[in-house]
MMTF fields as JSON, N, C-alpha, C and O atoms, coordinates in Angstrom:
{
  "mmtfVersion": "1.0.0",
  "mmtfProducer": "UNKNOWN",
  "numBonds": 511,
  "numAtoms": 512,
  "numGroups": 128,
  "numChains": 1,
  "numModels": 1,
  "chainsPerModel": [1],
  "groupsPerChain": [128],
  "chainIdList": ["A"],
  "bondAtomList": [4, 2, 8, 6, 12, 10, 16, 14, 20, 18, 24, 22, 28, 26, 32, 30, 36, 34, 40, 38, 44, 42, 48, 46, 52, 50, 56, 54, 60, 58, 64, 62, 68, 66, 72, 70, 76, 74, 80, 78, 84, 82, 88, 86, 92, 90, 96, 94, 100, 98, 104, 102, 108, 106, 112, 110, 116, 114, 120, 118, 124, 122, 128, 126, 132, 130, 136, 134, 140, 138, 144, 142, 148, 146, 152, 150, 156, 154, 160, 158, 164, 162, 168, 166, 172, 170, 176, 174, 180, 178, 184, 182, 188, 186, 192, 190, 196, 194, 200, 198, 204, 202, 208, 206, 212, 210, 216, 214, 220, 218, 224, 222, 228, 226, 232, 230, 236, 234, 240, 238, 244, 242, 248, 246, 252, 250, 256, 254, 260, 258, 264, 262, 268, 266, 272, 270, 276, 274, 280, 278, 284, 282, 288, 286, 292, 290, 296, 294, 300, 298, 304, 302, 308, 306, 312, 310, 316, 314, 320, 318, 324, 322, 328, 326, 332, 330, 336, 334, 340, 338, 344, 342, 348, 346, 352, 350, 356, 354, 360, 358, 364, 362, 368, 366, 372, 370, 376, 374, 380, 378, 384, 382, 388, 386, 392, 390, 396, 394, 400, 398, 404, 402, 408, 406, 412, 410, 416, 414, 420, 418, 424, 422, 428, 426, 432, 430, 436, 434, 440, 438, 444, 442, 448, 446, 452, 450, 456, 454, 460, 458, 464, 462, 468, 466, 472, 470, 476, 474, 480, 478, 484, 482, 488, 486, 492, 490, 496, 494, 500, 498, 504, 502, 508, 506],
  "bondOrderList": [1, 1, 1, 1, 1, 1, 1, 1, 1, 1, 1, 1, 1, 1, 1, 1, 1, 1, 1, 1, 1, 1, 1, 1, 1, 1, 1, 1, 1, 1, 1, 1, 1, 1, 1, 1, 1, 1, 1, 1, 1, 1, 1, 1, 1, 1, 1, 1, 1, 1, 1, 1, 1, 1, 1, 1, 1, 1, 1, 1, 1, 1, 1, 1, 1, 1, 1, 1, 1, 1, 1, 1, 1, 1, 1, 1, 1, 1, 1, 1, 1, 1, 1, 1, 1, 1, 1, 1, 1, 1, 1, 1, 1, 1, 1, 1, 1, 1, 1, 1, 1, 1, 1, 1, 1, 1, 1, 1, 1, 1, 1, 1, 1, 1, 1, 1, 1, 1, 1, 1, 1, 1, 1, 1, 1, 1, 1],
  "groupList": [{"groupName": "LEU", "atomNameList": ["N", "CA", "C", "O"], "elementList": ["N", "C", "C", "O"], "formalChargeList": [0, 0, 0, 0], "bondAtomList": [1, 0, 2, 1, 3, 2], "bondOrderList": [1, 1, 2], "singleLetterCode": "L", "chemCompType": "L-PEPTIDE LINKING"}, {"groupName": "GLY", "atomNameList": ["N", "CA", "C", "O"], "elementList": ["N", "C", "C", "O"], "formalChargeList": [0, 0, 0, 0], "bondAtomList": [1, 0, 2, 1, 3, 2], "bondOrderList": [1, 1, 2], "singleLetterCode": "G", "chemCompType": "PEPTIDE LINKING"}, {"groupName": "ASP", "atomNameList": ["N", "CA", "C", "O"], "elementList": ["N", "C", "C", "O"], "formalChargeList": [0, 0, 0, 0], "bondAtomList": [1, 0, 2, 1, 3, 2], "bondOrderList": [1, 1, 2], "singleLetterCode": "D", "chemCompType": "L-PEPTIDE LINKING"}, {"groupName": "VAL", "atomNameList": ["N", "CA", "C", "O"], "elementList": ["N", "C", "C", "O"], "formalChargeList": [0, 0, 0, 0], "bondAtomList": [1, 0, 2, 1, 3, 2], "bondOrderList": [1, 1, 2], "singleLetterCode": "V", "chemCompType": "L-PEPTIDE LINKING"}, {"groupName": "LYS", "atomNameList": ["N", "CA", "C", "O"], "elementList": ["N", "C", "C", "O"], "formalChargeList": [0, 0, 0, 0], "bondAtomList": [1, 0, 2, 1, 3, 2], "bondOrderList": [1, 1, 2], "singleLetterCode": "K", "chemCompType": "L-PEPTIDE LINKING"}, {"groupName": "ALA", "atomNameList": ["N", "CA", "C", "O"], "elementList": ["N", "C", "C", "O"], "formalChargeList": [0, 0, 0, 0], "bondAtomList": [1, 0, 2, 1, 3, 2], "bondOrderList": [1, 1, 2], "singleLetterCode": "A", "chemCompType": "L-PEPTIDE LINKING"}, {"groupName": "ILE", "atomNameList": ["N", "CA", "C", "O"], "elementList": ["N", "C", "C", "O"], "formalChargeList": [0, 0, 0, 0], "bondAtomList": [1, 0, 2, 1, 3, 2], "bondOrderList": [1, 1, 2], "singleLetterCode": "I", "chemCompType": "L-PEPTIDE LINKING"}, {"groupName": "ARG", "atomNameList": ["N", "CA", "C", "O"], "elementList": ["N", "C", "C", "O"], "formalChargeList": [0, 0, 0, 0], "bondAtomList": [1, 0, 2, 1, 3, 2], "bondOrderList": [1, 1, 2], "singleLetterCode": "R", "chemCompType": "L-PEPTIDE LINKING"}, {"groupName": "THR", "atomNameList": ["N", "CA", "C", "O"], "elementList": ["N", "C", "C", "O"], "formalChargeList": [0, 0, 0, 0], "bondAtomList": [1, 0, 2, 1, 3, 2], "bondOrderList": [1, 1, 2], "singleLetterCode": "T", "chemCompType": "L-PEPTIDE LINKING"}, {"groupName": "TRP", "atomNameList": ["N", "CA", "C", "O"], "elementList": ["N", "C", "C", "O"], "formalChargeList": [0, 0, 0, 0], "bondAtomList": [1, 0, 2, 1, 3, 2], "bondOrderList": [1, 1, 2], "singleLetterCode": "W", "chemCompType": "L-PEPTIDE LINKING"}, {"groupName": "SER", "atomNameList": ["N", "CA", "C", "O"], "elementList": ["N", "C", "C", "O"], "formalChargeList": [0, 0, 0, 0], "bondAtomList": [1, 0, 2, 1, 3, 2], "bondOrderList": [1, 1, 2], "singleLetterCode": "S", "chemCompType": "L-PEPTIDE LINKING"}, {"groupName": "CYS", "atomNameList": ["N", "CA", "C", "O"], "elementList": ["N", "C", "C", "O"], "formalChargeList": [0, 0, 0, 0], "bondAtomList": [1, 0, 2, 1, 3, 2], "bondOrderList": [1, 1, 2], "singleLetterCode": "C", "chemCompType": "L-PEPTIDE LINKING"}, {"groupName": "PHE", "atomNameList": ["N", "CA", "C", "O"], "elementList": ["N", "C", "C", "O"], "formalChargeList": [0, 0, 0, 0], "bondAtomList": [1, 0, 2, 1, 3, 2], "bondOrderList": [1, 1, 2], "singleLetterCode": "F", "chemCompType": "L-PEPTIDE LINKING"}, {"groupName": "PRO", "atomNameList": ["N", "CA", "C", "O"], "elementList": ["N", "C", "C", "O"], "formalChargeList": [0, 0, 0, 0], "bondAtomList": [1, 0, 2, 1, 3, 2], "bondOrderList": [1, 1, 2], "singleLetterCode": "P", "chemCompType": "L-PEPTIDE LINKING"}, {"groupName": "GLN", "atomNameList": ["N", "CA", "C", "O"], "elementList": ["N", "C", "C", "O"], "formalChargeList": [0, 0, 0, 0], "bondAtomList": [1, 0, 2, 1, 3, 2], "bondOrderList": [1, 1, 2], "singleLetterCode": "Q", "chemCompType": "L-PEPTIDE LINKING"}, {"groupName": "ASN", "atomNameList": ["N", "CA", "C", "O"], "elementList": ["N", "C", "C", "O"], "formalChargeList": [0, 0, 0, 0], "bondAtomList": [1, 0, 2, 1, 3, 2], "bondOrderList": [1, 1, 2], "singleLetterCode": "N", "chemCompType": "L-PEPTIDE LINKING"}, {"groupName": "GLU", "atomNameList": ["N", "CA", "C", "O"], "elementList": ["N", "C", "C", "O"], "formalChargeList": [0, 0, 0, 0], "bondAtomList": [1, 0, 2, 1, 3, 2], "bondOrderList": [1, 1, 2], "singleLetterCode": "E", "chemCompType": "L-PEPTIDE LINKING"}, {"groupName": "TYR", "atomNameList": ["N", "CA", "C", "O"], "elementList": ["N", "C", "C", "O"], "formalChargeList": [0, 0, 0, 0], "bondAtomList": [1, 0, 2, 1, 3, 2], "bondOrderList": [1, 1, 2], "singleLetterCode": "Y", "chemCompType": "L-PEPTIDE LINKING"}, {"groupName": "HIS", "atomNameList": ["N", "CA", "C", "O"], "elementList": ["N", "C", "C", "O"], "formalChargeList": [0, 0, 0, 0], "bondAtomList": [1, 0, 2, 1, 3, 2], "bondOrderList": [1, 1, 2], "singleLetterCode": "H", "chemCompType": "L-PEPTIDE LINKING"}],
  "groupTypeList": [0, 1, 2, 3, 4, 0, 5, 6, 1, 7, 8, 7, 0, 2, 9, 5, 8, 3, 10, 0, 3, 11, 0, 2, 1, 2, 1, 12, 10, 7, 13, 1, 7, 6, 0, 6, 5, 5, 8, 1, 9, 10, 14, 15, 8, 1, 5, 7, 0, 16, 14, 0, 1, 1, 7, 7, 3, 8, 0, 7, 7, 15, 9, 1, 7, 5, 13, 10, 0, 11, 16, 1, 6, 13, 5, 16, 6, 16, 0, 13, 3, 13, 5, 15, 7, 3, 7, 11, 17, 5, 0, 2, 16, 10, 1, 7, 7, 7, 10, 13, 3, 10, 11, 8, 2, 7, 15, 1, 18, 5, 6, 0, 18, 0, 8, 13, 10, 5, 14, 8, 0, 9, 17, 16, 5, 3, 6, 7],
  "groupIdList": [1, 2, 3, 4, 5, 6, 7, 8, 9, 10, 11, 12, 13, 14, 15, 16, 17, 18, 19, 20, 21, 22, 23, 24, 25, 26, 27, 28, 29, 30, 31, 32, 33, 34, 35, 36, 37, 38, 39, 40, 41, 42, 43, 44, 45, 46, 47, 48, 49, 50, 51, 52, 53, 54, 55, 56, 57, 58, 59, 60, 61, 62, 63, 64, 65, 66, 67, 68, 69, 70, 71, 72, 73, 74, 75, 76, 77, 78, 79, 80, 81, 82, 83, 84, 85, 86, 87, 88, 89, 90, 91, 92, 93, 94, 95, 96, 97, 98, 99, 100, 101, 102, 103, 104, 105, 106, 107, 108, 109, 110, 111, 112, 113, 114, 115, 116, 117, 118, 119, 120, 121, 122, 123, 124, 125, 126, 127, 128],
  "secStructList": [7, 6, 6, 7, 3, 3, 3, 3, 7, 7, 7, 6, 6, 1, 7, 7, 3, 3, 3, 3, 3, 3, 1, 1, 1, 1, 1, 6, 6, 1, 1, 3, 3, 3, 3, 3, 3, 3, 3, 7, 7, 3, 3, 3, 3, 6, 7, 7, 7, 3, 3, 3, 3, 6, 6, 3, 3, 3, 7, 6, 6, 7, 7, 7, 3, 3, 3, 3, 3, 3, 7, 7, 7, 7, 3, 3, 3, 3, 3, 1, 1, 7, 4, 4, 4, 3, 3, 3, 3, 3, 3, 7, 6, 6, 1, 7, 3, 3, 3, 3, 7, 7, 3, 3, 3, 3, 6, 6, 3, 3, 3, 3, 3, 3, 7, 4, 4, 4, 7, 7, 1, 3, 3, 3, 3, 3, 3, 7],
  "xCoordList": [-5.057, -5.249, -6.585, -6.867, -7.389, -8.659, -9.564, -9.926, -9.935, -10.85, -10.154, -10.805, -8.857, -8.133, -8.429, -8.378, -8.739, -9.001, -8.028, -7.642, -7.643, -6.667, -7.21, -7.66, -7.166, -7.551, -6.397, -6.088, -5.764, -4.622, -5.124, -5.906, -4.665, -5.038, -4.203, -3.531, -4.261, -3.539, -2.042, -1.583, -1.282, 0.18, 0.778, 0.105, 2.034, 2.727, 2.693, 2.481, 2.897, 2.949, 1.76, 1.789, 0.72, -0.489, -0.23, -0.889, 0.712, 0.931, 1.591, 2.158, 1.509, 2.169, 2.314, 1.614, 3.228, 3.392, 3.166, 3.825, 2.238, 1.95, 2.044, 1.409, 2.846, 2.96, 2.566, 2.823, 1.941, 1.572, 2.122, 1.847, 2.898, 3.522, 3.187, 3.438, 2.624, 2.378, 3.713, 4.346, 4.135, 5.405, 5.246, 6.164, 4.101, 3.762, 2.238, 1.582, 1.693, 0.246, -0.125, 0.743, -1.413, -1.906, -2.902, -4.099, -2.426, -3.287, -3.643, -3.196, -4.464, -4.787, -5.999, -6.411, -6.576, -7.732, -7.482, -8.39, -6.264, -5.921, -4.834, -4.154, -4.656, -3.624, -2.243, -1.855, -1.523, -0.177, 0.215, -0.548, 1.421, 1.951, 2.025, 2.329, 1.742, 1.79, 2.748, 2.606, 3.717, 4.617, 4.041, 3.742, 3.894, 3.351, 4.427, 5.045, 4.653, 5.553, 4.753, 4.08, 4.824, 4.075, 5.027, 5.542, 5.257, 6.214, 5.629, 4.698, 6.2, 5.847, 7.105, 8.142, 7.011, 8.149, 9.311, 9.112, 10.518, 11.72, 12.902, 12.948, 13.862, 15.116, 16.1, 15.714, 17.369, 18.39, 18.267, 17.803, 18.68, 18.722, 19.638, 20.765, 19.165, 19.989, 20.108, 20.796, 19.471, 19.52, 18.824, 17.806, 19.386, 18.808, 18.664, 19.637, 17.442, 17.187, 17.493, 17.205, 18.072, 18.348, 17.453, 17.428, 16.724, 15.839, 16.67, 17.506, 16.447, 17.147, 16.251, 16.72, 14.989, 14.032, 13.342, 13.845, 12.19, 11.462, 11.099, 11.154, 10.725, 10.336, 11.487, 11.253, 12.71, 13.872, 14.555, 14.651, 15.025, 15.752, 16.962, 17.04, 17.905, 19.066, 19.488, 19.171, 20.2, 20.811, 22.262, 22.847, 22.83, 24.266, 25.039, 25.028, 25.698, 26.473, 25.817, 26.453, 24.567, 23.847, 22.979, 21.79, 23.574, 22.838, 22.4, 21.555, 22.957, 22.6, 23.356, 24.376, 22.844, 23.526, 22.465, 21.267, 22.94, 22.049, 21.565, 22.262, 20.415, 19.519, 18.617, 18.392, 18.115, 17.111, 15.793, 15.442, 15.083, 13.783, 12.701, 12.777, 11.699, 10.646, 9.288, 9.112, 8.35, 6.991, 6.246, 6.275, 5.585, 4.694, 3.386, 2.885, 2.833, 1.645, 0.391, 0.34, -0.619, -1.897, -2.701, -2.93, -3.118, -3.856, -4.717, -4.45, -5.755, -6.562, -6.466, -6.649, -6.176, -6.118, -7.209, -7.25, -8.085, -9.18, -8.824, -8.573, -8.807, -8.537, -9.845, -10.678, -10.036, -11.304, -11.412, -11.777, -11.091, -11.209, -11.716, -11.518, -12.361, -12.817, -11.631, -10.558, -11.841, -10.775, -10.237, -9.064, -11.068, -10.587, -9.568, -8.966, -9.367, -8.352, -7.043, -6.085, -6.994, -5.845, -5.167, -5.827, -3.859, -3.03, -2.092, -1.633, -1.808, -0.908, 0.107, -0.217, 1.337, 2.429, 3.222, 3.456, 3.635, 4.625, 5.976, 6.254, 6.815, 8.131, 9.229, 9.074, 10.341, 11.494, 12.309, 11.938, 13.416, 14.228, 14.888, 15.405, 14.879, 15.431, 14.346, 14.642, 13.095, 11.992, 11.43, 10.623, 11.846, 11.323, 10.029, 9.875, 9.12, 7.861, 8.147, 8.845, 7.592, 7.82, 6.567, 6.645, 5.414, 4.189, 2.97, 3.024, 1.871, 0.657, 0.038, 0.192, -0.661, -1.37, -2.858, -3.261, -3.664, -5.111, -5.692, -5.378, -6.548, -7.257, -8.71, -8.997, -9.612, -11.024, -11.838, -11.336, -13.108, -13.988, -14.953, -15.536, -15.113, -16.104, -16.812, -16.238, -18.052, -18.86, -18.189, -18.238, -17.561, -16.938, -15.547, -14.967, -14.999, -13.642, -12.735, -13.172, -11.469, -10.475, -9.996, -9.694, -9.927, -9.399, -8.135, -8.192, -6.996, -5.726, -5.574, -5.756, -5.241, -5.131, -3.655, -3.079, -3.052, -1.663, -1.652, -2.446, -0.748, -0.679, 0.772, 1.665, 1.014, 2.369, 2.93, 4.147, 2.064, 2.544, 3.244, 3.959, 3.06, 3.777, 5.265, 6.066, 5.644, 7.033, 7.771, 8.863, 7.143, 7.761, 7.249, 6.241, 7.953, 7.528, 7.018, 6.412, 7.263, 7.019, 6.068, 6.11, 5.205, 4.222, 4.135, 4.439, 3.713, 3.438, 2.003, 1.622, 1.211, -0.138, -0.096, 0.469, -0.7, -0.737, -2.196, -2.999, -2.527, -3.879, -3.844, -3.051, -4.707, -4.78, -5.882, -6.1],
  "yCoordList": [-9.532, -8.091, -7.691, -6.502, -8.65, -8.331, -7.516, -7.956, -6.324, -5.462, -4.576, -3.731, -4.742, -3.983, -4.615, -5.836, -3.771, -4.27, -3.615, -2.459, -4.368, -3.904, -4.137, -5.235, -3.098, -3.218, -2.68, -1.489, -3.551, -3.154, -2.848, -3.608, -1.717, -1.328, -2.068, -3.054, -1.577, -2.184, -1.973, -0.868, -3.059, -2.981, -3.554, -4.239, -3.261, -3.66, -5.173, -5.608, -5.967, -7.425, -8.122, -9.332, -7.353, -7.883, -8.505, -9.481, -7.967, -8.414, -7.278, -6.355, -7.359, -6.408, -7.064, -8.023, -6.532, -6.951, -5.726, -4.702, -5.828, -4.721, -5.253, -6.249, -4.576, -4.98, -3.819, -2.657, -4.144, -3.166, -3.664, -4.792, -2.824, -3.199, -2.138, -0.953, -2.552, -1.624, -1.323, -2.212, -0.062, 0.33, 0.518, 0.244, 0.977, 1.118, 1.046, 0.897, 1.143, 0.99, -0.481, -1.353, -0.742, -2.103, -2.462, -2.571, -2.643, -3.037, -1.89, -0.757, -2.213, -1.267, -0.395, 0.397, -0.522, 0.308, 1.168, 1.845, 1.142, 1.917, 2.934, 2.785, 3.963, 4.958, 4.323, 3.416, 4.823, 4.33, 4.619, 5.206, 4.193, 4.404, 3.071, 2.03, 3.13, 1.946, 2.237, 3.25, 1.361, 1.463, 0.6, -0.579, 1.207, 0.508, 0.477, 1.5, -0.686, -0.82, -1.438, -2.451, -0.831, -1.319, -1.409, -0.395, -2.625, -2.824, -3.718, -4.489, -3.589, -4.424, -4.664, -5.044, -4.443, -4.629, -3.741, -2.59, -4.284, -3.481, -4.107, -5.318, -3.254, -3.724, -2.568, -1.41, -2.887, -1.86, -1.204, -1.833, 0.053, 0.741, -0.032, -0.368, -0.313, -0.986, -2.493, -3.123, -3.094, -4.557, -5.186, -4.681, -6.297, -6.954, -8.451, -9.15, -8.919, -10.354, -11.042, -10.51, -12.218, -13.042, -14.274, -14.97, -14.539, -15.703, -16.966, -17.019, -17.975, -19.254, -20.323, -21.418, -20.021, -20.997, -21.717, -21.755, -22.286, -23.03, -22.2, -22.7, -20.934, -20.019, -19.697, -19.237, -19.926, -19.612, -18.359, -18.147, -17.537, -16.316, -16.173, -16.805, -15.334, -15.028, -13.588, -13.017, -13.007, -11.697, -11.831, -10.87, -13.008, -13.238, -12.115, -12.002, -11.3, -10.176, -8.827, -7.78, -8.863, -7.644, -7.141, -6.878, -7.007, -6.62, -5.162, -4.772, -4.352, -2.942, -2.144, -2.591, -0.963, -0.028, 0.773, 0.671, 1.554, 2.449, 3.544, 3.871, 4.096, 3.788, 2.593, 2.245, 1.983, 0.933, 1.579, 2.655, 0.926, 1.409, 0.571, -0.658, 1.222, 0.515, 1.06, 2.267, 0.17, 0.548, 1.062, 0.434, 2.201, 2.677, 1.91, 1.645, 1.554, 0.7, 1.525, 2.222, 1.447, 2.08, 1.144, -0.017, 1.653, 0.795, 1.64, 2.819, 1.006, 1.591, 0.667, -0.545, 1.255, 0.497, 1.041, 2.237, 0.158, 0.551, 0.176, -0.989, 1.183, 0.969, 1.101, 1.941, 0.288, 0.281, 1.405, 1.174, 2.627, 3.815, 4.965, 4.937, 5.966, 7.114, 7.868, 7.958, 8.4, 9.104, 10.302, 10.644, 10.949, 12.127, 11.767, 12.659, 10.48, 10.046, 9.64, 9.275, 9.701, 9.161, 10.233, 11.045, 10.217, 11.006, 10.017, 9.065, 10.243, 9.346, 10.185, 11.259, 9.685, 10.409, 9.48, 8.32, 9.995, 9.306, 9.558, 10.671, 8.528, 8.649, 8.639, 8.047, 9.304, 9.231, 7.984, 7.207, 7.796, 6.587, 6.491, 5.434, 7.586, 7.57, 7.44, 7.432, 7.337, 7.201, 8.519, 8.539, 9.628, 10.941, 11.235, 10.856, 11.905, 12.292, 13.266, 14.265, 12.954, 13.798, 14.581, 15.783, 13.913, 14.601, 13.856, 12.648, 14.589, 13.932, 13.045, 13.298, 12.008, 11.084, 11.228, 11.363, 11.198, 11.349, 10.257, 9.075, 10.697, 9.784, 10.254, 11.364, 9.411, 9.775, 8.825, 7.809, 9.183, 8.365, 7.567, 8.097, 6.288, 5.439, 4.637, 3.72, 4.989, 4.275, 4.219, 3.195, 5.327, 5.39, 4.789, 4.728, 4.343, 3.789, 4.686, 5.286, 4.77, 5.556, 4.777, 3.587, 5.46, 4.869, 5.639, 6.832, 4.949, 5.537, 5.29, 4.167, 6.34, 6.241, 6.306, 7.39, 5.142, 5.089, 5.227, 4.59, 6.064, 6.283, 6.295, 6.67, 5.884, 5.948, 7.369, 7.548, 8.38, 9.764, 10.165, 11.168, 9.416, 9.693, 9.388, 9.851, 8.62, 8.264, 7.731, 8.187, 6.754, 6.114, 4.685, 4.314, 3.904, 2.546, 2.482, 1.488, 3.551, 3.528, 4.633, 5.747, 4.297, 5.235, 5.056, 3.991, 6.121, 6.052, 6.506, 7.6, 5.671, 6.058, 6.266, 5.458, 7.358, 7.678, 7.701, 8.48, 6.837, 6.81, 7.542, 7.204, 8.549, 9.314, 8.777, 9.291],
  "zCoordList": [20.59, 20.604, 21.211, 21.366, 21.548, 22.195, 21.302, 20.211, 21.757, 21.017, 19.994, 19.381, 19.794, 18.769, 17.415, 17.267, 16.42, 15.063, 14.093, 14.262, 13.083, 12.102, 10.703, 10.379, 9.873, 8.461, 7.629, 7.684, 6.862, 6.036, 4.636, 4.065, 4.085, 2.728, 1.688, 1.992, 0.474, -0.645, -0.486, -0.199, -0.678, -0.613, -1.891, -2.66, -2.093, -3.324, -3.565, -4.697, -2.535, -2.672, -2.001, -1.779, -1.683, -1.036, 0.329, 0.688, 1.1, 2.473, 3.252, 2.667, 4.546, 5.445, 6.807, 7.132, 7.59, 8.975, 9.847, 9.669, 10.785, 11.693, 13.117, 13.462, 13.941, 15.347, 16.244, 15.927, 17.364, 18.38, 19.708, 20.118, 20.375, 21.644, 22.684, 22.464, 23.813, 24.921, 25.591, 26.16, 25.521, 26.142, 27.639, 28.413, 28.031, 29.451, 29.523, 28.492, 30.661, 30.772, 30.844, 30.896, 30.844, 31.046, 29.953, 30.217, 28.748, 27.646, 26.723, 26.902, 25.725, 24.667, 24.971, 24.123, 26.159, 26.503, 27.738, 28.22, 28.245, 29.443, 29.103, 28.087, 29.93, 29.643, 29.469, 30.206, 28.481, 28.206, 26.766, 26.0, 26.416, 25.065, 24.322, 24.905, 23.027, 22.169, 21.023, 20.337, 20.813, 19.67, 18.552, 18.745, 17.388, 16.222, 15.147, 14.855, 14.56, 13.413, 12.279, 12.469, 11.098, 9.936, 8.751, 8.281, 8.273, 7.183, 6.098, 6.329, 4.923, 3.78, 2.966, 3.508, 1.673, 0.771, 1.205, 1.594, 1.135, 1.396, 0.674, 0.457, 0.304, -0.287, -0.302, -0.147, -0.49, -0.63, -1.999, -2.95, -2.104, -3.386, -4.331, -3.966, -5.528, -6.531, -6.382, -7.185, -5.395, -5.253, -6.459, -6.933, -6.952, -8.131, -7.888, -7.605, -8.003, -7.887, -9.212, -10.284, -9.124, -10.299, -10.226, -9.211, -11.298, -11.357, -11.56, -12.461, -10.733, -10.86, -11.477, -11.791, -11.649, -12.164, -11.024, -9.902, -11.321, -10.295, -9.083, -7.96, -9.282, -8.192, -7.248, -6.13, -7.672, -6.834, -7.366, -8.575, -6.435, -6.783, -5.872, -4.818, -6.291, -5.459, -5.711, -6.754, -4.762, -4.948, -5.414, -5.913, -5.251, -5.483, -4.817, -3.591, -5.587, -5.019, -5.304, -5.184, -5.673, -6.048, -4.899, -5.082, -3.722, -2.519, -2.522, -1.716, -3.411, -3.447, -2.398, -1.872, -2.103, -1.195, -0.422, -0.685, 0.52, 1.264, 0.306, -0.655, 0.549, 1.662, 1.35, 0.191, 2.41, 2.246, 1.834, 2.316, 0.957, 0.494, 1.161, 1.156, 1.734, 2.467, 2.055, 1.883, 1.902, 1.549, 2.78, 3.838, 2.634, 3.685, 3.613, 2.52, 4.745, 4.792, 5.1, 6.113, 4.225, 4.549, 5.455, 5.116, 6.59, 7.526, 8.449, 8.68, 8.968, 10.039, 11.239, 11.124, 12.39, 13.637, 14.549, 14.84, 14.992, 15.879, 17.308, 17.617, 18.176, 19.6, 20.378, 20.038, 21.412, 22.153, 23.181, 24.334, 22.748, 23.6, 22.725, 21.511, 23.31, 22.528, 21.905, 22.502, 20.711, 19.991, 20.764, 20.619, 21.582, 22.316, 23.397, 23.996, 23.652, 24.624, 23.951, 24.632, 22.616, 21.886, 21.04, 20.392, 21.059, 20.143, 19.472, 20.102, 18.192, 17.47, 16.703, 16.196, 16.624, 15.974, 15.071, 15.411, 13.917, 13.096, 13.753, 14.2, 13.812, 14.44, 13.384, 12.316, 13.696, 12.795, 13.123, 14.003, 12.414, 12.588, 13.959, 14.322, 14.726, 16.085, 17.146, 18.341, 16.716, 17.662, 18.153, 19.083, 17.541, 17.928, 17.167, 16.006, 17.834, 17.193, 16.055, 16.233, 14.878, 13.712, 13.323, 13.068, 13.276, 12.864, 13.414, 13.646, 13.619, 14.109, 13.03, 11.835, 13.472, 12.59, 12.878, 14.033, 11.839, 11.986, 12.885, 12.75, 13.805, 14.706, 14.747, 15.195, 14.284, 14.234, 15.11, 15.59, 15.305, 16.137, 15.265, 14.319, 15.595, 14.932, 16.012, 16.599, 16.263, 17.264, 18.633, 19.314, 19.032, 20.347, 20.429, 21.512, 19.302, 19.267, 18.431, 17.449, 18.831, 18.102, 16.881, 16.974, 15.73, 14.502, 14.131, 13.833, 14.15, 13.729, 12.235, 11.765, 11.489, 10.034, 9.627, 9.53, 9.392, 8.938, 7.421, 6.729, 6.903, 5.457, 4.989, 5.748, 3.735, 3.189, 3.181, 3.242, 3.107, 3.072, 4.369, 4.388, 5.442, 6.697, 6.556, 7.368, 5.542, 5.248, 6.475, 6.816, 7.124, 8.283, 8.41, 7.81, 9.191, 9.529, 10.961, 11.361, 11.746, 13.188, 13.606, 13.085, 14.566, 15.094, 16.604, 17.141, 17.274, 18.712, 18.935, 18.518, 19.591, 20.009, 21.518, 22.254, 21.965, 23.392, 23.827, 23.313, 24.782, 25.341, 26.677, 27.555, 26.828, 28.075, 28.956, 30.053]
}
């Protein structure tokens, strides 16, 4: 990721997966769009784990039903560009922009503030 920095906040199971993909443009410091996915704990509504002993579990036939429940991830992503060049959006499940995401400046770098209140797993950052 080069000069990109990631700080993940507190999560339900103390882990998260965050991916950043350049959709166009040439890296994280040049104009272009970045797709961000941030995930942690997830399961179907009503799914029930059964303990088998020895740290083993199974769902057997208790897979649950829709909708899937997913943890929103609190995180800060630092991009090596000034904040005034960056816009960030929470995306809906179809990839459409839903709401703006806070982007502040820290020492000349843009800080994207991902929060569970955005109620999404997907974000788009646009570098101008």
